[in-house]
N, CA, C and O atoms as a GROMACS GRO file, in nm:
protein
  412
    1UNK      N    1  -1.421   0.086  -1.008
    1UNK     CA    2  -1.322   0.205  -1.082
    1UNK      C    3  -1.331   0.253  -1.175
    1UNK      O    4  -1.326   0.376  -1.172
    2UNK      N    5  -1.345   0.205  -1.270
    2UNK     CA    6  -1.448   0.294  -1.436
    2UNK      C    7  -1.301   0.299  -1.491
    2UNK      O    8  -1.297   0.400  -1.562
    3UNK      N    9  -1.174   0.234  -1.492
    3UNK     CA   10  -1.119   0.232  -1.557
    3UNK      C   11  -0.996   0.320  -1.554
    3UNK      O   12  -0.921   0.343  -1.649
    4UNK      N   13  -0.985   0.387  -1.374
    4UNK     CA   14  -0.885   0.482  -1.295
    4UNK      C   15  -0.782   0.391  -1.282
    4UNK      O   16  -0.782   0.269  -1.298
    5UNK      N   17  -0.657   0.498  -1.239
    5UNK     CA   18  -0.541   0.385  -1.150
    5UNK      C   19  -0.492   0.478  -1.085
    5UNK      O   20  -0.414   0.568  -1.118
    6UNK      N   21  -0.591   0.430  -0.893
    6UNK     CA   22  -0.543   0.566  -0.843
    6UNK      C   23  -0.444   0.537  -0.802
    6UNK      O   24  -0.452   0.414  -0.794
    7UNK      N   25  -0.326   0.573  -0.760
    7UNK     CA   26  -0.223   0.625  -0.681
    7UNK      C   27  -0.247   0.727  -0.554
    7UNK      O   28  -0.318   0.827  -0.556
    8UNK      N   29  -0.168   0.674  -0.439
    8UNK     CA   30  -0.213   0.697  -0.331
    8UNK      C   31  -0.113   0.733  -0.294
    8UNK      O   32  -0.021   0.652  -0.308
    9UNK      N   33  -0.083   0.860  -0.235
    9UNK     CA   34   0.082   0.850  -0.233
    9UNK      C   35   0.002   0.950  -0.056
    9UNK      O   36  -0.083   1.034  -0.029
   10UNK      N   37   0.122   0.849   0.024
   10UNK     CA   38   0.139   0.895   0.214
   10UNK      C   39   0.211   0.968   0.246
   10UNK      O   40   0.263   0.976   0.134
   11UNK      N   41   0.281   1.052   0.318
   11UNK     CA   42   0.312   1.162   0.380
   11UNK      C   43   0.432   1.001   0.461
   11UNK      O   44   0.545   0.952   0.452
   12UNK      N   45   0.351   0.991   0.507
   12UNK     CA   46   0.365   0.811   0.638
   12UNK      C   47   0.275   0.763   0.587
   12UNK      O   48   0.184   0.809   0.517
   13UNK      N   49   0.301   0.660   0.624
   13UNK     CA   50   0.221   0.488   0.652
   13UNK      C   51   0.128   0.564   0.717
   13UNK      O   52   0.030   0.620   0.668
   14UNK      N   53   0.160   0.562   0.819
   14UNK     CA   54   0.078   0.535   0.966
   14UNK      C   55  -0.006   0.633   0.948
   14UNK      O   56  -0.030   0.686   1.056
   15UNK      N   57  -0.088   0.704   0.823
   15UNK     CA   58  -0.152   0.848   0.811
   15UNK      C   59  -0.251   0.727   0.731
   15UNK      O   60  -0.372   0.748   0.724
   16UNK      N   61  -0.200   0.616   0.678
   16UNK     CA   62  -0.315   0.570   0.652
   16UNK      C   63  -0.386   0.475   0.753
   16UNK      O   64  -0.472   0.404   0.701
   17UNK      N   65  -0.371   0.463   0.861
   17UNK     CA   66  -0.495   0.484   0.973
   17UNK      C   67  -0.615   0.583   0.968
   17UNK      O   68  -0.698   0.561   1.056
   18UNK      N   69  -0.640   0.681   0.891
   18UNK     CA   70  -0.722   0.686   0.871
   18UNK      C   71  -0.819   0.662   0.794
   18UNK      O   72  -0.937   0.675   0.825
   19UNK      N   73  -0.752   0.605   0.630
   19UNK     CA   74  -0.817   0.562   0.525
   19UNK      C   75  -0.843   0.347   0.559
   19UNK      O   76  -0.871   0.277   0.462
   20UNK      N   77  -0.830   0.293   0.678
   20UNK     CA   78  -0.764   0.149   0.713
   20UNK      C   79  -0.898   0.118   0.594
   20UNK      O   80  -0.879   0.073   0.480
   21UNK      N   81  -1.052   0.159   0.663
   21UNK     CA   82  -1.198   0.122   0.628
   21UNK      C   83  -1.134   0.131   0.476
   21UNK      O   84  -1.022   0.079   0.480
   22UNK      N   85  -1.155   0.162   0.391
   22UNK     CA   86  -1.184   0.166   0.246
   22UNK      C   87  -1.046   0.102   0.196
   22UNK      O   88  -1.029   0.089   0.074
   23UNK      N   89  -0.933   0.054   0.302
   23UNK     CA   90  -0.773   0.046   0.243
   23UNK      C   91  -0.860  -0.181   0.248
   23UNK      O   92  -0.851  -0.279   0.174
   24UNK      N   93  -0.918  -0.153   0.358
   24UNK     CA   94  -0.942  -0.326   0.418
   24UNK      C   95  -1.035  -0.333   0.300
   24UNK      O   96  -0.996  -0.415   0.216
   25UNK      N   97  -1.168  -0.260   0.264
   25UNK     CA   98  -1.294  -0.288   0.155
   25UNK      C   99  -1.197  -0.298   0.009
   25UNK      O  100  -1.222  -0.406  -0.044
   26UNK      N  101  -1.139  -0.253  -0.036
   26UNK     CA  102  -1.043  -0.222  -0.102
   26UNK      C  103  -0.962  -0.422  -0.210
   26UNK      O  104  -0.972  -0.471  -0.323
   27UNK      N  105  -0.883  -0.466  -0.054
   27UNK     CA  106  -0.834  -0.604  -0.073
   27UNK      C  107  -0.936  -0.664  -0.053
   27UNK      O  108  -0.926  -0.784  -0.079
   28UNK      N  109  -1.065  -0.620  -0.007
   28UNK     CA  110  -1.184  -0.752   0.044
   28UNK      C  111  -1.265  -0.750  -0.077
   28UNK      O  112  -1.272  -0.865  -0.122
   29UNK      N  113  -1.348  -0.640  -0.169
   29UNK     CA  114  -1.370  -0.646  -0.310
   29UNK      C  115  -1.248  -0.774  -0.370
   29UNK      O  116  -1.285  -0.890  -0.388
   30UNK      N  117  -1.132  -0.740  -0.390
   30UNK     CA  118  -1.085  -0.822  -0.502
   30UNK      C  119  -1.097  -0.914  -0.386
   30UNK      O  120  -1.218  -0.932  -0.369
   31UNK      N  121  -1.049  -0.961  -0.324
   31UNK     CA  122  -1.090  -1.140  -0.308
   31UNK      C  123  -1.227  -1.184  -0.312
   31UNK      O  124  -1.251  -1.293  -0.364
   32UNK      N  125  -1.298  -1.131  -0.275
   32UNK     CA  126  -1.437  -1.182  -0.255
   32UNK      C  127  -1.434  -1.236  -0.409
   32UNK      O  128  -1.457  -1.351  -0.446
   33UNK      N  129  -1.402  -1.139  -0.477
   33UNK     CA  130  -1.468  -1.147  -0.591
   33UNK      C  131  -1.375  -1.214  -0.777
   33UNK      O  132  -1.376  -1.204  -0.899
   34UNK      N  133  -1.300  -1.290  -0.637
   34UNK     CA  134  -1.142  -1.356  -0.703
   34UNK      C  135  -1.130  -1.320  -0.854
   34UNK      O  136  -1.128  -1.380  -0.962
   35UNK      N  137  -1.120  -1.162  -0.800
   35UNK     CA  138  -1.094  -1.096  -0.841
   35UNK      C  139  -1.074  -1.014  -1.033
   35UNK      O  140  -1.000  -0.936  -1.094
   36UNK      N  141  -1.230  -1.121  -1.061
   36UNK     CA  142  -1.292  -0.984  -1.105
   36UNK      C  143  -1.379  -0.915  -1.165
   36UNK      O  144  -1.435  -0.897  -1.273
   37UNK      N  145  -1.369  -0.863  -1.005
   37UNK     CA  146  -1.408  -0.725  -1.007
   37UNK      C  147  -1.204  -0.646  -0.964
   37UNK      O  148  -1.127  -0.674  -0.872
   38UNK      N  149  -1.194  -0.584  -1.039
   38UNK     CA  150  -1.061  -0.522  -1.085
   38UNK      C  151  -1.055  -0.346  -0.987
   38UNK      O  152  -1.113  -0.242  -1.018
   39UNK      N  153  -0.965  -0.371  -0.872
   39UNK     CA  154  -0.939  -0.296  -0.784
   39UNK      C  155  -0.826  -0.194  -0.798
   39UNK      O  156  -0.804  -0.133  -0.694
   40UNK      N  157  -0.740  -0.158  -0.912
   40UNK     CA  158  -0.624  -0.116  -0.946
   40UNK      C  159  -0.629   0.020  -0.883
   40UNK      O  160  -0.645   0.132  -0.933
   41UNK      N  161  -0.603  -0.041  -0.699
   41UNK     CA  162  -0.559   0.063  -0.652
   41UNK      C  163  -0.424   0.051  -0.598
   41UNK      O  164  -0.384  -0.046  -0.533
   42UNK      N  165  -0.304   0.234  -0.651
   42UNK     CA  166  -0.196   0.196  -0.532
   42UNK      C  167  -0.157   0.266  -0.420
   42UNK      O  168  -0.161   0.386  -0.444
   43UNK      N  169  -0.121   0.242  -0.309
   43UNK     CA  170  -0.030   0.340  -0.235
   43UNK      C  171   0.038   0.277  -0.157
   43UNK      O  172   0.038   0.168  -0.098
   44UNK      N  173   0.140   0.434  -0.175
   44UNK     CA  174   0.299   0.419  -0.164
   44UNK      C  175   0.324   0.545  -0.011
   44UNK      O  176   0.256   0.632   0.044
   45UNK      N  177   0.377   0.522  -0.006
   45UNK     CA  178   0.424   0.556   0.164
   45UNK      C  179   0.528   0.549   0.199
   45UNK      O  180   0.563   0.466   0.115
   46UNK      N  181   0.649   0.575   0.277
   46UNK     CA  182   0.719   0.570   0.345
   46UNK      C  183   0.703   0.535   0.483
   46UNK      O  184   0.663   0.605   0.576
   47UNK      N  185   0.759   0.362   0.481
   47UNK     CA  186   0.748   0.256   0.611
   47UNK      C  187   0.798   0.236   0.680
   47UNK      O  188   0.809   0.114   0.696
   48UNK      N  189   0.870   0.322   0.779
   48UNK     CA  190   0.941   0.295   0.862
   48UNK      C  191   1.043   0.190   0.889
   48UNK      O  192   1.094   0.151   0.994
   49UNK      N  193   1.060   0.148   0.738
   49UNK     CA  194   1.166  -0.003   0.764
   49UNK      C  195   1.287   0.007   0.776
   49UNK      O  196   1.359  -0.090   0.798
   50UNK      N  197   1.334   0.141   0.762
   50UNK     CA  198   1.439   0.139   0.814
   50UNK      C  199   1.536   0.252   0.924
   50UNK      O  200   1.515   0.373   0.924
   51UNK      N  201   1.617   0.200   0.992
   51UNK     CA  202   1.625   0.233   1.079
   51UNK      C  203   1.606   0.425   1.107
   51UNK      O  204   1.512   0.486   1.158
   52UNK      N  205   1.693   0.459   1.067
   52UNK     CA  206   1.747   0.590   0.971
   52UNK      C  207   1.671   0.667   0.967
   52UNK      O  208   1.700   0.786   0.977
   53UNK      N  209   1.518   0.613   0.947
   53UNK     CA  210   1.469   0.762   0.813
   53UNK      C  211   1.439   0.885   0.917
   53UNK      O  212   1.461   0.996   0.870
   54UNK      N  213   1.384   0.879   1.078
   54UNK     CA  214   1.404   0.993   1.148
   54UNK      C  215   1.216   1.032   1.132
   54UNK      O  216   1.147   1.129   1.165
   55UNK      N  217   1.196   0.940   1.086
   55UNK     CA  218   1.024   1.010   1.142
   55UNK      C  219   1.008   1.008   1.254
   55UNK      O  220   0.885   1.006   1.260
   56UNK      N  221   1.061   1.005   1.401
   56UNK     CA  222   1.004   1.038   1.519
   56UNK      C  223   0.910   0.960   1.595
   56UNK      O  224   0.814   0.917   1.532
   57UNK      N  225   0.919   0.932   1.723
   57UNK     CA  226   0.892   0.874   1.757
   57UNK      C  227   0.710   0.859   1.762
   57UNK      O  228   0.679   0.759   1.826
   58UNK      N  229   0.584   0.937   1.707
   58UNK     CA  230   0.456   0.910   1.649
   58UNK      C  231   0.433   0.905   1.572
   58UNK      O  232   0.312   0.904   1.547
   59UNK      N  233   0.528   0.897   1.467
   59UNK     CA  234   0.571   0.837   1.322
   59UNK      C  235   0.638   0.684   1.300
   59UNK      O  236   0.680   0.628   1.199
   60UNK      N  237   0.633   0.658   1.387
   60UNK     CA  238   0.732   0.522   1.380
   60UNK      C  239   0.687   0.426   1.417
   60UNK      O  240   0.767   0.332   1.419
   61UNK      N  241   0.548   0.397   1.464
   61UNK     CA  242   0.475   0.272   1.466
   61UNK      C  243   0.523   0.254   1.350
   61UNK      O  244   0.572   0.341   1.278
   62UNK      N  245   0.501   0.063   1.310
   62UNK     CA  246   0.519   0.001   1.179
   62UNK      C  247   0.316  -0.036   1.163
   62UNK      O  248   0.221  -0.092   1.216
   63UNK      N  249   0.342   0.013   1.096
   63UNK     CA  250   0.163   0.011   0.952
   63UNK      C  251   0.194  -0.173   0.859
   63UNK      O  252   0.137  -0.233   0.768
   64UNK      N  253   0.320  -0.203   0.953
   64UNK     CA  254   0.292  -0.351   0.820
   64UNK      C  255   0.158  -0.381   0.928
   64UNK      O  256   0.069  -0.300   0.904
   65UNK      N  257   0.112  -0.498   1.067
   65UNK     CA  258   0.032  -0.535   1.113
   65UNK      C  259  -0.068  -0.525   1.086
   65UNK      O  260  -0.144  -0.622   1.083
   66UNK      N  261  -0.120  -0.344   1.042
   66UNK     CA  262  -0.282  -0.326   1.026
   66UNK      C  263  -0.282  -0.392   0.902
   66UNK      O  264  -0.338  -0.502   0.901
   67UNK      N  265  -0.214  -0.338   0.759
   67UNK     CA  266  -0.279  -0.445   0.672
   67UNK      C  267  -0.185  -0.584   0.589
   67UNK      O  268  -0.157  -0.604   0.471
   68UNK      N  269  -0.165  -0.642   0.685
   68UNK     CA  270  -0.156  -0.746   0.658
   68UNK      C  271  -0.252  -0.841   0.724
   68UNK      O  272  -0.222  -0.945   0.666
   69UNK      N  273  -0.278  -0.849   0.746
   69UNK     CA  274  -0.430  -0.953   0.770
   69UNK      C  275  -0.560  -0.914   0.683
   69UNK      O  276  -0.673  -0.954   0.709
   70UNK      N  277  -0.520  -0.822   0.563
   70UNK     CA  278  -0.638  -0.741   0.459
   70UNK      C  279  -0.626  -0.862   0.325
   70UNK      O  280  -0.551  -0.904   0.237
   71UNK      N  281  -0.733  -0.877   0.375
   71UNK     CA  282  -0.726  -1.026   0.198
   71UNK      C  283  -0.712  -0.914   0.116
   71UNK      O  284  -0.726  -0.793   0.128
   72UNK      N  285  -0.656  -1.047  -0.028
   72UNK     CA  286  -0.627  -0.953  -0.175
   72UNK      C  287  -0.602  -0.783  -0.180
   72UNK      O  288  -0.656  -0.699  -0.252
   73UNK      N  289  -0.459  -0.764  -0.033
   73UNK     CA  290  -0.406  -0.671  -0.097
   73UNK      C  291  -0.257  -0.709  -0.101
   73UNK      O  292  -0.226  -0.798  -0.022
   74UNK      N  293  -0.169  -0.665  -0.168
   74UNK     CA  294  -0.084  -0.693  -0.210
   74UNK      C  295   0.037  -0.599  -0.166
   74UNK      O  296   0.050  -0.490  -0.222
   75UNK      N  297   0.134  -0.642  -0.060
   75UNK     CA  298   0.174  -0.546  -0.015
   75UNK      C  299   0.365  -0.558   0.023
   75UNK      O  300   0.409  -0.634   0.109
   76UNK      N  301   0.461  -0.458  -0.071
   76UNK     CA  302   0.525  -0.464  -0.052
   76UNK      C  303   0.613  -0.361   0.003
   76UNK      O  304   0.584  -0.245   0.033
   77UNK      N  305   0.763  -0.443   0.016
   77UNK     CA  306   0.839  -0.290   0.137
   77UNK      C  307   0.935  -0.328   0.040
   77UNK      O  308   0.945  -0.446   0.008
   78UNK      N  309   1.052  -0.188  -0.040
   78UNK     CA  310   1.128  -0.186  -0.134
   78UNK      C  311   1.319  -0.156  -0.040
   78UNK      O  312   1.334  -0.077   0.053
   79UNK      N  313   1.419  -0.231  -0.093
   79UNK     CA  314   1.524  -0.196  -0.041
   79UNK      C  315   1.601  -0.047  -0.042
   79UNK      O  316   1.663   0.021   0.040
   80UNK      N  317   1.558  -0.034  -0.197
   80UNK     CA  318   1.633   0.073  -0.235
   80UNK      C  319   1.550   0.179  -0.339
   80UNK      O  320   1.498   0.114  -0.429
   81UNK      N  321   1.529   0.296  -0.350
   81UNK     CA  322   1.504   0.334  -0.414
   81UNK      C  323   1.479   0.342  -0.607
   81UNK      O  324   1.433   0.415  -0.695
   82UNK      N  325   1.542   0.219  -0.588
   82UNK     CA  326   1.547   0.156  -0.725
   82UNK      C  327   1.506   0.030  -0.770
   82UNK      O  328   1.494  -0.023  -0.880
   83UNK      N  329   1.486  -0.006  -0.644
   83UNK     CA  330   1.338  -0.109  -0.614
   83UNK      C  331   1.224  -0.088  -0.635
   83UNK      O  332   1.141  -0.157  -0.696
   84UNK      N  333   1.211   0.022  -0.579
   84UNK     CA  334   1.049   0.087  -0.470
   84UNK      C  335   1.040   0.178  -0.691
   84UNK      O  336   0.927   0.163  -0.738
   85UNK      N  337   1.105   0.227  -0.756
   85UNK     CA  338   1.068   0.277  -0.839
   85UNK      C  339   1.000   0.133  -0.976
   85UNK      O  340   0.903   0.141  -1.052
   86UNK      N  341   1.075   0.048  -0.963
   86UNK     CA  342   1.009  -0.069  -1.038
   86UNK      C  343   0.889  -0.171  -0.999
   86UNK      O  344   0.794  -0.212  -1.066
   87UNK      N  345   0.937  -0.202  -0.840
   87UNK     CA  346   0.789  -0.205  -0.744
   87UNK      C  347   0.657  -0.132  -0.797
   87UNK      O  348   0.559  -0.173  -0.860
   88UNK      N  349   0.697   0.005  -0.741
   88UNK     CA  350   0.541   0.076  -0.799
   88UNK      C  351   0.506   0.102  -0.938
   88UNK      O  352   0.392   0.139  -0.967
   89UNK      N  353   0.604   0.083  -1.036
   89UNK     CA  354   0.581   0.005  -1.185
   89UNK      C  355   0.484  -0.087  -1.201
   89UNK      O  356   0.392  -0.070  -1.280
   90UNK      N  357   0.499  -0.200  -1.122
   90UNK     CA  358   0.392  -0.318  -1.167
   90UNK      C  359   0.303  -0.280  -1.061
   90UNK      O  360   0.184  -0.302  -1.083
   91UNK      N  361   0.340  -0.215  -0.926
   91UNK     CA  362   0.187  -0.202  -0.927
   91UNK      C  363   0.037  -0.108  -0.984
   91UNK      O  364  -0.083  -0.138  -0.985
   92UNK      N  365   0.092  -0.015  -1.017
   92UNK     CA  366   0.006   0.071  -1.115
   92UNK      C  367  -0.035   0.000  -1.200
   92UNK      O  368  -0.149   0.016  -1.245
   93UNK      N  369   0.067  -0.120  -1.254
   93UNK     CA  370   0.014  -0.181  -1.418
   93UNK      C  371  -0.137  -0.344  -1.361
   93UNK      O  372  -0.230  -0.392  -1.426
   94UNK      N  373  -0.082  -0.375  -1.212
   94UNK     CA  374  -0.184  -0.445  -1.180
   94UNK      C  375  -0.336  -0.406  -1.158
   94UNK      O  376  -0.393  -0.298  -1.177
   95UNK      N  377  -0.378  -0.514  -1.115
   95UNK     CA  378  -0.558  -0.432  -1.128
   95UNK      C  379  -0.571  -0.496  -1.015
   95UNK      O  380  -0.652  -0.584  -1.043
   96UNK      N  381  -0.544  -0.508  -0.908
   96UNK     CA  382  -0.600  -0.549  -0.805
   96UNK      C  383  -0.492  -0.493  -0.652
   96UNK      O  384  -0.376  -0.535  -0.654
   97UNK      N  385  -0.525  -0.423  -0.558
   97UNK     CA  386  -0.521  -0.324  -0.454
   97UNK      C  387  -0.320  -0.363  -0.404
   97UNK      O  388  -0.246  -0.459  -0.382
   98UNK      N  389  -0.317  -0.238  -0.408
   98UNK     CA  390  -0.117  -0.248  -0.353
   98UNK      C  391  -0.088  -0.171  -0.249
   98UNK      O  392  -0.106  -0.049  -0.246
   99UNK      N  393  -0.023  -0.264  -0.125
   99UNK     CA  394   0.106  -0.086  -0.124
   99UNK      C  395   0.203  -0.162  -0.061
   99UNK      O  396   0.207  -0.262   0.012
  100UNK      N  397   0.299  -0.064  -0.126
  100UNK     CA  398   0.387  -0.019  -0.097
  100UNK      C  399   0.459   0.111   0.045
  100UNK      O  400   0.418   0.225   0.066
  101UNK      N  401   0.605   0.014   0.137
  101UNK     CA  402   0.627   0.088   0.209
  101UNK      C  403   0.787   0.105   0.223
  101UNK      O  404   0.890   0.067   0.280
  102UNK      N  405   0.722   0.206   0.113
  102UNK     CA  406   0.883   0.272   0.045
  102UNK      C  407   1.028   0.371   0.130
  102UNK      O  408   1.009   0.473   0.195
  103UNK      N  409   1.130   0.324   0.112
  103UNK     CA  410   1.237   0.345   0.192
  103UNK      C  411   1.294   0.396   0.260
  103UNK      O  412   1.401   0.350   0.298
   0.00000   0.00000   0.00000
């Protein structure tokens, strides 16, 4: 990644379906190299983890199942905006790929 720490903000995590190959590649690269090849990428998006998010039927499919099987990818879901802030800071500092389902 040449010193960069990209932060990808998805308006809705369902839009991550379009980047599944890249997300999977980042996790797999980090896992297969045993963390020797840094992949400091942070992905943040509304994850449909609360019933009152009002994202509509077309954007309310749970995306968790898509990414849970990717080795090397760290996945978190925050319970509050304050928790999301702290988790996001930790993910940015992490050298592996991370995915945050924000409330």
